[in-house]
C-alpha positions in Angstrom: -11.5 3.3 11.9 -11.6 6.7 10.3 -10.6 7.4 6.8 -7.7 9.6 8.1 -6.1 6.5 9.7 -6.1 4.5 6.5 -3.3 5.2 4.0 -2.7 3.7 0.5 0.1 1.2 0.7 2.5 1.0 -2.3 5.1 -1.6 -2.9 7.9 0.9 -3.3 7.3 2.3 0.2 7.1 -1.1 1.8 10.4 -2.2 0.1 12.2 0.9 1.4 11.6 0.0 5.0 14.1 -2.9 5.6 14.1 -2.7 9.4 10.4 -3.4 10.1 8.1 -6.3 9.7 5.2 -5.5 7.3 1.8 -7.1 7.6 -0.9 -6.4 4.9 -4.3 -8.1 5.2 -7.5 -8.0 3.2 -10.5 -6.2 4.8 -12.2 -9.6 5.4 -8.9 -11.2 6.5 -9.2 -13.8 3.7 -5.5 -13.3 2.9 -2.3 -12.0 4.6 1.0 -10.8 3.2 4.0 -10.6 5.6 7.5 -9.3 4.9 9.9 -9.7 7.7 13.0 -7.6 8.4 15.2 -10.7 8.1 16.4 -10.4 4.5 17.2 -13.4 2.5 16.3 -16.2 4.9 12.8 -15.5 6.2 9.9 -14.5 4.0 8.1 -12.9 2.4 5.0 -15.0 3.2 1.6 -15.1 1.6 -1.4 -17.0 3.0 -4.9 -17.3 1.7 -7.7 -19.0 3.6 
């Protein structure tokens, strides 16, 4: 993947988008953060292997 495709993710930008599911993973997939669009009853979720 080229550097142009990668963008810095900031918490404020993620929190603004309430209509989408957000998946953030480590480069080695050792952890995953998921924030669903269902507010108040599903998530956010964090998993570390």
